[in-house]
FIMI-860323 format. One record per residue: residue number from 1; residue in three letters; x, y, z of N, C-alpha, C in turn. Coordinates in steps of 0.02 Angstrom, whole numbers. Example, Ala and Ser with C-alpha at 12.3 -4.5 7.8 and 13.67 -1.06 7.14 Angstrom:
FIMI-860323
gupa/vose/nX/nY/nZ/caX/caY/caZ/cX/cY/cZ
1/Ala/660/-284/390/615/-225/390/660/-165/390
2/Ser/642/-112/354/684/-53/357/645/2/394
END
This chain:
FIMI-860323
gupa/vose/nX/nY/nZ/caX/caY/caZ/cX/cY/cZ
1/Unk/-483/267/472/-431/286/518/-374/315/476
2/Unk/-362/380/486/-313/415/443/-252/434/484
3/Unk/-193/416/458/-130/433/491/-96/489/453
4/Unk/-74/541/490/-37/595/459/15/621/508
5/Unk/58/665/483/112/694/522/163/724/475
6/Unk/214/754/502/265/785/462/301/732/420
7/Unk/323/752/360/356/705/317/416/672/350
8/Unk/422/606/342/479/570/368/473/544/439
9/Unk/414/551/470/407/529/540/388/454/545
10/Unk/374/422/488/358/351/490/284/335/486
11/Unk/244/378/453/172/366/448/156/301/413
12/Unk/193/286/360/178/227/320/189/163/361
13/Unk/244/160/397/257/101/439/204/93/493
14/Unk/185/148/526/134/145/579/67/125/549
15/Unk/49/152/491/-14/135/458/-16/61/441
16/Unk/37/37/410/39/-33/390/39/-79/451
17/Unk/75/-60/504/77/-100/565/8/-103/598
18/Unk/-29/-47/597/-97/-46/624/-142/-94/585
19/Unk/-138/-91/519/-180/-134/477/-162/-207/487
20/Unk/-97/-222/488/-75/-292/497/-97/-320/564
21/Unk/-90/-278/616/-109/-299/684/-184/-309/689
22/Unk/-223/-262/660/-296/-267/663/-321/-329/626
23/Unk/-293/-343/568/-316/-402/530/-298/-466/567
24/Unk/-239/-467/599/-219/-527/636/-265/-539/696
25/Unk/-297/-485/721/-342/-492/778/-416/-499/758
26/Unk/-427/-509/693/-494/-527/671/-533/-475/632
27/Unk/-505/-415/620/-540/-363/582/-523/-369/507
28/Unk/-573/-373/465/-560/-372/392/-539/-301/375
29/Unk/-478/-293/351/-446/-228/348/-420/-211/278
30/Unk/-428/-148/259/-397/-121/199/-349/-65/220
31/Unk/-288/-67/196/-241/-11/207/-228/21/140
32/Unk/-237/88/137/-232/124/74/-182/181/80
33/Unk/-140/190/30/-93/246/29/-124/304/-10
34/Unk/-129/362/24/-155/422/-9/-100/473/-20
35/Unk/-37/451/-12/21/495/-22/45/486/-93
36/Unk/54/542/-129/77/538/-199/143/501/-205
37/Unk/186/508/-154/250/471/-153/239/405/-116
38/Unk/207/358/-150/187/295/-118/247/256/-94
39/Unk/243/231/-32/293/184/-7/261/126/30
40/Unk/194/122/28/159/68/62/179/0/34
41/Unk/184/-5/-32/204/-68/-63/274/-88/-42
42/Unk/319/-39/-33/387/-54/-11/387/-83/59
43/Unk/345/-55/103/342/-79/172/313/-149/175
44/Unk/262/-163/134/231/-228/133/270/-280/92
45/Unk/317/-255/51/355/-300/9/316/-326/-50
46/Unk/268/-285/-74/225/-304/-129/219/-248/-180
47/Unk/200/-267/-240/184/-216/-291/110/-204/-288
48/Unk/91/-141/-273/20/-124/-265/-4/-81/-322
49/Unk/-70/-83/-334/-101/-42/-385/-161/-5/-358
50/Unk/-203/24/-402/-259/65/-380/-319/24/-356
51/Unk/-316/-42/-360/-370/-85/-335/-341/-131/-282
52/Unk/-383/-151/-234/-358/-191/-178/-321/-254/-199
53/Unk/-263/-264/-168/-222/-324/-178/-223/-363/-113
54/Unk/-235/-428/-116/-235/-469/-56/-164/-476/-29
55/Unk/-155/-456/34/-90/-462/67/-87/-525/109
56/Unk/-142/-538/144/-149/-596/187/-224/-606/198
57/Unk/-245/-664/225/-316/-672/241/-341/-615/287
58/Unk/-391/-579/263/-419/-524/303/-382/-458/295
59/Unk/-332/-454/250/-295/-392/241/-283/-379/167
60/Unk/-308/-321/143/-297/-298/74/-261/-231/77
61/Unk/-228/-213/21/-193/-149/17/-198/-120/-53
62/Unk/-196/-53/-57/-195/-20/-122/-159/47/-117
63/Unk/-135/71/-174/-105/137/-179/-148/178/-227
64/Unk/-178/231/-203/-225/271/-245/-187/302/-303
65/Unk/-213/289/-363/-185/318/-425/-231/374/-447
66/Unk/-207/436/-440/-250/494/-454/-274/494/-526
67/Unk/-231/477/-573/-251/477/-643/-306/424/-655
68/Unk/-296/367/-627/-346/313/-635/-413/334/-605
69/Unk/-412/364/-546/-473/385/-513/-506/444/-548
70/Unk/-465/488/-577/-493/545/-614/-532/520/-675
71/Unk/-504/472/-710/-538/443/-768/-603/409/-746
72/Unk/-602/379/-687/-661/344/-663/-717/393/-643
73/Unk/-698/449/-610/-749/491/-578/-765/555/-616
74/Unk/-717/584/-652/-728/649/-681/-764/647/-748
75/Unk/-760/592/-784/-799/581/-844/-796/639/-893
76/Unk/-856/667/-908/-861/718/-960/-825/782/-943
77/Unk/-815/796/-878/-778/857/-859/-707/854/-884
78/Unk/-674/798/-872/-604/790/-893/-599/788/-969
79/Unk/-645/754/-1003/-644/751/-1076/-651/820/-1106
80/Unk/-695/860/-1076/-705/928/-1103/-642/970/-1094
81/Unk/-611/966/-1036/-551/1006/-1024/-495/986/-1071
82/Unk/-487/921/-1083/-435/899/-1130/-448/925/-1200
83/Unk/-512/922/-1222/-528/947/-1289/-516/1022/-1294
84/Unk/-529/1059/-1240/-517/1131/-1240/-443/1147/-1245
85/Unk/-402/1112/-1206/-329/1123/-1208/-300/1102/-1276
86/Unk/-325/1047/-1303/-300/1023/-1368/-318/1074/-1423
87/Unk/-377/1104/-1419/-398/1154/-1468/-351/1214/-1468
88/Unk/-323/1229/-1409/-277/1285/-1403/-206/1269/-1424
89/Unk/-196/1209/-1452/-131/1190/-1478/-85/1156/-1428
90/Unk/-111/1139/-1370/-70/1106/-1319/-65/1032/-1336
91/Unk/-5/1005/-1330/5/934/-1345/-38/890/-1300
92/Unk/-56/832/-1326/-103/789/-1291/-79/769/-1222
93/Unk/-15/752/-1216/10/729/-1151/9/786/-1100
94/Unk/23/848/-1123/21/907/-1078/-52/923/-1061
95/Unk/-97/919/-1110/-168/932/-1098/-195/884/-1047
96/Unk/-172/821/-1050/-194/771/-1003/-173/789/-931
97/Unk/-113/817/-924/-89/839/-858/-128/900/-834
98/Unk/-141/947/-878/-176/1009/-858/-248/995/-838
99/Unk/-276/940/-862/-346/924/-845/-354/904/-772
100/Unk/-299/894/-737/-303/881/-665/-309/948/-629
101/Unk/-371/968/-614/-384/1033/-584/-360/1036/-512
102/Unk/-349/1097/-485/-331/1104/-414/-384/1071/-370
103/Unk/-361/1030/-324/-408/994/-280/-428/926/-307
104/Unk/-413/913/-372/-434/850/-401/-400/790/-367
105/Unk/-336/798/-349/-300/743/-318/-332/725/-251
106/Unk/-346/777/-210/-376/765/-145/-445/733/-153
107/Unk/-485/761/-199/-553/737/-208/-555/664/-232
108/Unk/-515/649/-282/-515/581/-309/-487/531/-258
109/Unk/-440/553/-217/-414/509/-164/-470/491/-116
110/Unk/-507/541/-93/-563/527/-47/-616/483/-79
111/Unk/-630/496/-142/-681/456/-177/-658/384/-183
112/Unk/-594/374/-196/-568/305/-203/-573/268/-137
113/Unk/-552/301/-83/-555/269/-17/-627/253/2
114/Unk/-671/301/-11/-742/291/4/-771/233/-36
115/Unk/-753/231/-100/-779/178/-144/-760/108/-118
116/Unk/-695/99/-103/-673/33/-83/-695/16/-12
117/Unk/-702/67/30/-728/55/98/-799/28/94
118/Unk/-839/54/47/-908/33/40/-914/-34/3
119/Unk/-872/-44/-49/-878/-103/-91/-845/-164/-61
120/Unk/-794/-154/-20/-755/-212/3/-780/-247/64
121/Unk/-829/-218/99/-855/-250/158/-805/-253/215
122/Unk/-764/-201/222/-711/-201/273/-737/-178/340
123/Unk/-706/-204/393/-720/-180/461/-680/-117/476
124/Unk/-622/-111/445/-576/-55/458/-541/-36/394
125/Unk/-537/30/381/-497/56/326/-445/103/356
126/Unk/-381/87/346/-326/128/370/-297/165/311
127/Unk/-291/232/318/-266/274/263/-200/305/282
128/Unk/-148/290/243/-83/321/251/-84/387/212
129/Unk/-95/443/248/-103/508/215/-35/538/197
130/Unk/-39/590/157/20/630/140/42/669/202
131/Unk/101/703/200/121/745/256/68/796/275
132/Unk/75/824/334/22/860/369/-18/909/327
133/Unk/16/956/294/-20/1009/259/-62/981/202
134/Unk/-34/933/164/-72/902/110/-130/861/138
135/Unk/-120/829/194/-174/791/225/-230/836/248
136/Unk/-213/895/274/-265/942/296/-305/967/236
137/Unk/-271/979/179/-308/997/118/-355/941/98
138/Unk/-330/879/104/-371/821/87/-433/818/130
139/Unk/-425/828/195/-480/817/242/-528/876/245
140/Unk/-505/936/230/-548/995/235/-579/1014/168
141/Unk/-555/985/113/-581/1002/47/-657/995/42
142/Unk/-688/940/66/-760/933/57/-801/991/84
143/Unk/-782/1019/142/-821/1074/170/-806/1139/133
144/Unk/-741/1154/121/-723/1217/90/-750/1221/19
145/Unk/-741/1167/-20/-761/1168/-90/-836/1167/-98
146/Unk/-870/1129/-56/-943/1122/-64/-979/1188/-57
147/Unk/-960/1228/-8/-994/1292/2/-981/1340/-55
148/Unk/-921/1338/-84/-905/1383/-139/-940/1361/-204
149/Unk/-943/1295/-215/-969/1270/-278/-1045/1268/-281
150/Unk/-1077/1270/-223/-1150/1264/-222/-1182/1319/-264
151/Unk/-1159/1380/-256/-1186/1437/-294/-1157/1439/-364
152/Unk/-1090/1429/-369/-1056/1437/-433/-1083/1390/-485
153/Unk/-1092/1327/-467/-1115/1278/-516/-1185/1294/-542
154/Unk/-1229/1316/-497/-1298/1332/-518/-1299/1391/-566
155/Unk/-1258/1442/-551/-1256/1501/-595/-1227/1482/-663
156/Unk/-1171/1444/-663/-1140/1426/-726/-1185/1381/-768
157/Unk/-1219/1335/-735/-1261/1290/-772/-1320/1327/-804
158/Unk/-1350/1373/-766/-1405/1413/-793/-1382/1456/-852
159/Unk/-1324/1487/-844/-1298/1529/-898/-1282/1488/-960
160/Unk/-1254/1428/-950/-1235/1386/-1007/-1296/1365/-1047
161/Unk/-1353/1354/-1014/-1412/1331/-1050/-1438/1385/-1098
162/Unk/-1422/1448/-1084/-1443/1503/-1127/-1389/1524/-1175
163/Unk/-1327/1531/-1149/-1273/1559/-1189/-1242/1509/-1237
164/Unk/-1232/1446/-1214/-1196/1398/-1254/-1228/1385/-1322
165/Unk/-1293/1373/-1328/-1322/1362/-1395/-1310/1420/-1443
166/Unk/-1313/1482/-1418/-1300/1540/-1461/-1227/1546/-1479
167/Unk/-1184/1530/-1431/-1112/1541/-1441/-1081/1488/-1486
168/Unk/-1112/1430/-1492/-1082/1377/-1532/-1068/1399/-1604
169/Unk/-1113/1442/-1631/-1105/1465/-1699/-1058/1525/-1705
170/Unk/-1039/1554/-1648/-998/1614/-1649/-927/1604/-1623
171/Unk/-919/1558/-1576/-854/1549/-1543/-821/1485/-1569
172/Unk/-760/1490/-1595/-728/1432/-1627/-691/1387/-1577
173/Unk/-715/1380/-1516/-683/1336/-1467/-736/1289/-1439
174/Unk/-716/1231/-1414/-765/1185/-1384/-798/1217/-1324
175/Unk/-863/1210/-1319/-901/1238/-1263/-934/1180/-1224
176/Unk/-939/1188/-1158/-969/1134/-1118/-1044/1129/-1131
177/Unk/-1069/1068/-1130/-1141/1060/-1136/-1170/1044/-1067
178/Unk/-1235/1030/-1066/-1269/1020/-1002/-1241/961/-964
179/Unk/-1216/909/-999/-1191/850/-965/-1129/866/-923
180/Unk/-1089/913/-946/-1030/932/-907/-1050/963/-841
181/Unk/-1099/1008/-842/-1121/1039/-780/-1159/990/-736
182/Unk/-1196/944/-768/-1232/894/-729/-1183/850/-691
183/Unk/-1130/827/-726/-1080/785/-693/-1043/824/-640
184/Unk/-1028/888/-654/-992/929/-605/-1034/938/-542
185/Unk/-1099/949/-552/-1142/960/-493/-1148/896/-452
186/Unk/-1154/839/-486/-1159/776/-450/-1094/760/-414
187/Unk/-1038/771/-448/-973/752/-419/-952/802/-366
188/Unk/-955/865/-383/-924/916/-340/-971/945/-288
189/Unk/-1033/925/-289/-1079/950/-238/-1109/893/-198
190/Unk/-1145/848/-232/-1176/793/-196/-1124/749/-162
191/Unk/-1072/731/-199/-1022/686/-169/-980/721/-116
192/Unk/-967/785/-126/-931/823/-74/-971/823/-9
193/Unk/-1037/831/-15/-1080/831/44/-1076/763/79
194/Unk/-1078/709/40/-1074/642/68/-1006/629/100
195/Unk/-953/652/67/-886/643/96/-879/681/161
196/Unk/-904/742/163/-900/782/224/-936/746/282
197/Unk/-995/719/268/-1033/684/320/-994/624/347
198/Unk/-958/589/303/-921/530/325/-858/550/364
199/Unk/-827/605/345/-766/627/381/-781/648/452
200/Unk/-839/678/463/-856/700/531/-895/647/570
201/Unk/-907/590/539/-942/536/572/-900/511/631
202/Unk/-934/489/683/-898/466/744/-855/405/731
203/Unk/-868/369/676/-829/309/661/-764/325/624
204/Unk/-754/388/604/-694/409/568/-648/447/616
205/Unk/-584/431/614/-538/465/659/-470/476/625
206/Unk/-433/524/652/-366/539/628/-317/527/685
207/Unk/-258/500/668/-205/492/718/-142/528/694
208/Unk/-110/563/740/-51/603/724/11/564/743
209/Unk/58/557/696/121/523/709/175/576/720
210/Unk/211/569/776/263/618/793/327/581/813
211/Unk/381/618/812/444/595/842/462/647/895
212/Unk/519/641/926/534/687/981/567/752/958
213/Unk/570/765/892/598/828/868/549/885/879
214/Unk/575/944/896/534/1003/911/489/1022/853
215/Unk/516/1027/792/475/1049/735/418/1000/721
216/Unk/431/936/731/380/886/720/322/894/769
217/Unk/338/905/832/286/913/883/246/976/871
218/Unk/280/1031/855/244/1094/843/197/1089/784
219/Unk/218/1055/731/174/1046/674/113/1004/691
220/Unk/124/953/732/68/910/752/19/948/795
221/Unk/44/993/838/0/1034/880/-45/1077/836
222/Unk/-15/1109/785/-55/1151/739/-106/1109/701
223/Unk/-86/1049/680/-132/1005/644/-190/984/688
224/Unk/-176/972/752/-230/953/799/-282/1008/804
225/Unk/-259/1070/807/-305/1127/809/-346/1131/745
226/Unk/-312/1124/688/-346/1130/623/-397/1075/614
227/Unk/-381/1015/635/-429/960/630/-491/975/671
228/Unk/-481/1000/732/-538/1016/776/-579/1073/747
229/Unk/-547/1121/714/-583/1177/685/-635/1153/635
230/Unk/-620/1099/599/-666/1072/549/-705/1012/575
231/Unk/-706/1004/642/-744/950/675/-721/881/653
232/Unk/-656/875/638/-628/811/619/-598/779/681
233/Unk/-619/718/696/-602/685/758/-530/661/758
234/Unk/-496/669/814/-428/643/825/-430/602/889
235/Unk/-406/540/886/-414/497/945/-349/472/976
236/Unk/-291/488/946/-228/464/974/-169/499/941
237/Unk/-114/498/977/-49/520/951/-1/461/956
238/Unk/37/449/903/86/395/903/155/427/905
239/Unk/192/415/959/262/438/964/307/384/937
240/Unk/337/398/880/374/348/842/449/353/856
241/Unk/484/298/843/557/294/847/584/310/916
242/Unk/553/284/967/577/293/1035/639/250/1046
243/Unk/692/280/1069/755/244/1080/747/194/1137
244/Unk/770/133/1128/764/83/1181/811/98/1239
245/Unk/796/70/1297/836/82/1357/908/60/1347
246/Unk/919/6/1311/987/-18/1300/1029/33/1264
247/Unk/999/69/1216/1037/120/1179/1052/179/1223
248/Unk/1006/196/1269/1016/255/1311/1073/246/1360
249/Unk/1095/184/1371/1152/172/1416/1218/192/1384
250/Unk/1218/199/1317/1279/219/1282/1289/295/1289
251/Unk/1351/317/1302/1364/389/1311/1338/432/1253
252/Unk/1345/407/1191/1325/446/1133/1251/464/1135
253/Unk/1210/418/1162/1137/428/1162/1111/457/1227
254/Unk/1154/469/1275/1131/493/1341/1091/557/1336
255/Unk/1118/606/1298/1084/671/1290/1018/662/1252
256/Unk/1019/618/1201/957/604/1164/904/575/1210
257/Unk/926/533/1256/879/503/1303/846/553/1347
258/Unk/885/603/1369/857/656/1412/806/697/1373
259/Unk/823/715/1311/776/753/1269/713/712/1256
260/Unk/722/648/1242/665/605/1228/616/603/1287
261/Unk/643/597/1347/600/595/1406/562/660/1416
262/Unk/595/716/1405/562/782/1411/506/788/1359
263/Unk/521/770/1298/471/777/1244/414/727/1253
264/Unk/428/670/1279/376/620/1293/325/649/1342
265/Unk/351/680/1396/307/711/1445/268/770/1415
266/Unk/302/809/1373/270/867/1341/213/845/1295
267/Unk/225/793/1256/173/769/1210/112/745/1250
268/Unk/124/709/1304/69/686/1345/28/743/1373
269/Unk/62/797/1393/28/855/1422/-8/896/1370
270/Unk/25/909/1313/-4/954/1263/-62/922/1226
271/Unk/-62/856/1219/-114/824/1181/-167/791/1225
272/Unk/-162/798/1290/-212/769/1335/-282/795/1315
273/Unk/-333/753/1317/-336/685/1345/-321/629/1295
274/Unk/-291/645/1237/-277/592/1189/-224/544/1216
275/Unk/-234/479/1208/-182/432/1228/-121/439/1182
276/Unk/-62/428/1209/0/430/1170/26/358/1164
277/Unk/24/332/1104/49/264/1091/123/268/1076
278/Unk/162/223/1102/235/225/1094/257/172/1045
279/Unk/294/195/994/318/151/941/395/152/944
280/Unk/426/97/966/498/97/976/537/96/910
281/Unk/599/121/913/645/115/857/666/42/852
282/Unk/652/10/795/666/-61/787/740/-73/772
283/Unk/761/-135/784/830/-153/770/845/-151/696
284/Unk/795/-162/654/804/-162/582/742/-131/551
285/Unk/742/-121/485/684/-93/451/623/-138/463
286/Unk/567/-107/476/504/-145/485/473/-155/416
287/Unk/491/-210/384/469/-225/316/443/-297/314
288/Unk/386/-305/282/356/-372/277/302/-381/328
289/Unk/256/-427/313/196/-435/353/212/-457/425
290/Unk/257/-505/433/273/-530/500/302/-475/544
291/Unk/348/-436/516/379/-382/555/328/-329/572
292/Unk/282/-314/526/231/-263/539/182/-286/593
293/Unk/163/-349/591/118/-375/643/151/-371/712
294/Unk/214/-391/715/250/-389/779/257/-318/804
295/Unk/270/-272/758/276/-201/777/210/-174/802
296/Unk/156/-192/768/89/-170/789/71/-196/858
297/Unk/91/-258/873/78/-286/940/114/-245/994
298/Unk/174/-222/979/212/-182/1028/178/-114/1038
299/Unk/156/-82/983/126/-16/986/59/-18/1024
300/Unk/17/-67/1009/-51/-67/1037/-58/-109/1100
301/Unk/-15/-157/1110/-20/-198/1169/-89/-231/1173
302/Unk/-123/-221/1229/-190/-250/1238/-246/-209/1206
303/Unk/-230/-149/1180/-281/-107/1148/-303/-138/1082
304/Unk/-365/-124/1063/-390/-145/998/-369/-93/947
305/Unk/-327/-111/898/-303/-61/850/-358/-32/807
306/Unk/-415/-65/803/-470/-39/761/-520/3/800
307/Unk/-509/10/865/-557/46/908/-541/120/910
308/Unk/-593/162/922/-583/233/935/-557/238/1007
309/Unk/-497/266/1015/-463/264/1080/-479/323/1126
310/Unk/-509/375/1098/-529/432/1140/-590/465/1108
311/Unk/-641/475/1147/-703/503/1122/-710/574/1148
312/Unk/-675/621/1115/-678/691/1136/-745/722/1119
313/Unk/-767/770/1159/-832/802/1149/-832/845/1086
314/Unk/-879/835/1039/-879/873/976/-912/941/984
315/Unk/-924/974/928/-961/1037/927/-1030/1027/959
316/Unk/-1049/1073/1003/-1114/1066/1037/-1146/1135/1045
317/Unk/-1212/1137/1040/-1252/1197/1053/-1291/1186/1117
318/Unk/-1288/1235/1163/-1321/1227/1228/-1360/1291/1245
319/Unk/-1414/1282/1282/-1454/1339/1305/-1424/1365/1370
320/Unk/-1421/1432/1377/-1396/1463/1438/-1446/1515/1462
321/Unk/-1432/1546/1520/-1477/1598/1547/-1480/1658/1500
322/Unk/-1424/1672/1466/-1422/1731/1423/-1446/1716/1352
323/Unk/-1456/1653/1335/-1477/1635/1268/-1451/1566/1250
324/Unk/-1401/1563/1206/-1372/1500/1184/-1296/1508/1180
325/Unk/-1261/1452/1179/-1190/1454/1167/-1170/1396/1123
326/Unk/-1120/1408/1080/-1089/1356/1040/-1022/1340/1071
327/Unk/-1011/1276/1085/-948/1253/1115/-910/1212/1063
328/Unk/-852/1238/1042/-815/1209/986/-746/1189/1010
329/Unk/-726/1126/1002/-658/1106/1023/-605/1139/981
330/Unk/-558/1173/1013/-501/1204/978/-438/1196/1021
331/Unk/-412/1135/1027/-353/1125/1068/-294/1164/1042
332/Unk/-255/1192/1088/-192/1229/1074/-204/1298/1042
333/Unk/-265/1317/1029/-277/1383/998/-257/1439/1045
334/Unk/-233/1494/1016/-214/1553/1053/-265/1608/1042
335/Unk/-288/1640/1095/-341/1691/1089/-321/1748/1042
336/Unk/-257/1768/1045/-236/1825/1004/-229/1807/930
337/Unk/-233/1742/913/-228/1721/843/-295/1695/818
338/Unk/-349/1709/855/-414/1682/839/-463/1738/823
339/Unk/-499/1731/767/-551/1779/748/-618/1744/745
340/Unk/-669/1778/773/-737/1751/773/-785/1805/749
341/Unk/-827/1787/702/-878/1835/678/-941/1796/660
342/Unk/-996/1833/651/-1059/1802/630/-1083/1837/568
343/Unk/-1100/1797/517/-1126/1824/455/-1188/1783/436
344/Unk/-1246/1816/439/-1309/1783/424/-1318/1721/468
345/Unk/-1320/1662/438/-1333/1601/477/-1270/1560/489
346/Unk/-1211/1594/490/-1148/1558/499/-1104/1593/549
347/Unk/-1066/1552/587/-1011/1578/627/-948/1571/586
348/Unk/-910/1625/579/-848/1624/541/-790/1620/590
349/Unk/-750/1567/585/-694/1556/631/-630/1556/591
350/Unk/-578/1586/619/-513/1587/586/-459/1578/639
351/Unk/-414/1531/627/-357/1521/671/-297/1505/628
352/Unk/-246/1548/631/-188/1540/587/-209/1550/515
353/Unk/-193/1501/473/-209/1505/401/-274/1469/384
354/Unk/-308/1441/433/-368/1402/420/-431/1444/434
355/Unk/-480/1435/391/-544/1470/398/-600/1419/394
356/Unk/-652/1430/434/-710/1386/429/-774/1425/443
357/Unk/-826/1408/407/-893/1435/419/-935/1380/451
358/Unk/-959/1392/512/-998/1342/549/-1072/1360/542
359/Unk/-1111/1319/508/-1183/1333/502/-1217/1332/570
360/Unk/-1262/1379/581/-1300/1383/643/-1369/1353/635
361/Unk/-1396/1320/686/-1465/1297/682/-1512/1356/668
362/Unk/-1567/1343/636/-1611/1396/612/-1633/1443/669
363/Unk/-1649/1414/728/-1675/1457/781/-1620/1498/815
364/Unk/-1556/1484/798/-1500/1524/825/-1473/1573/774
365/Unk/-1491/1563/711/-1460/1603/658/-1476/1677/664
366/Unk/-1533/1695/694/-1552/1766/697/-1531/1800/762
367/Unk/-1496/1764/805/-1472/1794/868/-1407/1831/857
368/Unk/-1394/1878/902/-1332/1918/897/-1274/1880/927
369/Unk/-1214/1895/902/-1152/1869/932/-1134/1913/991
370/Unk/-1137/1885/1051/-1124/1924/1112/-1052/1923/1134
371/Unk/-1016/1870/1119/-947/1865/1140/-920/1796/1131
372/Unk/-855/1788/1143/-822/1722/1136/-763/1719/1183
373/Unk/-749/1659/1207/-691/1649/1251/-663/1579/1241
374/Unk/-598/1571/1255/-566/1506/1254/-563/1479/1325
375/Unk/-589/1418/1334/-590/1387/1401/-572/1313/1394
376/Unk/-516/1294/1424/-495/1223/1425/-495/1192/1356
377/Unk/-466/1227/1308/-461/1199/1241/-524/1200/1200
378/Unk/-574/1238/1222/-636/1245/1184/-653/1318/1175
379/Unk/-678/1334/1116/-702/1401/1102/-777/1403/1118
380/Unk/-796/1447/1165/-866/1454/1184/-892/1520/1157
381/Unk/-940/1517/1112/-969/1575/1079/-1038/1588/1107
382/Unk/-1051/1648/1133/-1115/1666/1162/-1160/1698/1109
383/Unk/-1222/1675/1105/-1272/1702/1059/-1334/1721/1098
384/Unk/-1362/1777/1082/-1423/1798/1117/-1445/1867/1096
385/Unk/-1480/1902/1142/-1503/1969/1126/-1567/1968/1086
386/Unk/-1582/2026/1058/-1643/2034/1019/-1638/1994/954
387/Unk/-1693/1966/935/-1697/1931/871/-1696/1982/815
388/Unk/-1649/1974/768/-1642/2021/713/-1703/2017/667
389/Unk/-1734/2073/649/-1793/2070/605/-1775/2041/537
END
């Protein structure tokens, strides 16, 4: 269960409250911070590290340490990069920083969460993600990177087996050996495939945390579309910091109360059919296990905090009179900002700055793209016509 939203909306408090509430109701729970600017330990009132720390019976917590996880997972790849940078005269501490490749933080974070979810025997894993854009990079990395690396790694590994032995006597720099490519292929291909499968699994979900500010809501709407584009499930929206009725009686807050009511209705309409959970503005900071449990009880009420709260229809392929159609959830998408194309055995979709290639079943891959339309928050793509030779 992954929580994300615009920076400063209270994701960490909501994540910790969910975990505390779930554990109090009988679920063995792990809450993990995937935000580089960790504050989970501050909310729990504990010092956390990269391995689970017992917070209470049935509740553990950790803060993912990218450097620690890189050393654990990257192995010979990281050692080779450091040796290469050191050979070029770069100081060791700088070389160590440069060895963190683009995407390494997102990948190692997912690997860490996956590792402890599997090893700890938990019923629920709650992840306090980074702000929206970084969280989207985290969640979409397995699909984007896997398709690019599948070909690249095979070509580089084949070339290295021929070129590297000859070049060792000619080039005065460290060269990668077969173990580097073997580890890269296992880490960046096989594990990416496994991570992707788990992210789109029906048991994995994302929740968007919002407040009543306009920019916050708009960003959450875009994130909801992007999550759907990559078939990542979203089951609820949490409206945080709702002003209590007592405060709205004060003249200073009267206008805020009116805005809050309007935005509350707007969120319910724009994100339907997702349930909107209401998280009130507390009298004091929600810090410590007791306060978090009490806050979670208010947010969830009689709902099970560990349950999937909305089961939206995923990507589906259906037979029609004209051939077949692919039905893809794309809430909030605008037709004039959407591009659809077909290349070989893939549908290429683009909305805003996000791009995705959707693999087609083999018996549909040779059909022509006949058209596409947006209907009730879903993109319906028509496939049919003559089978391409």
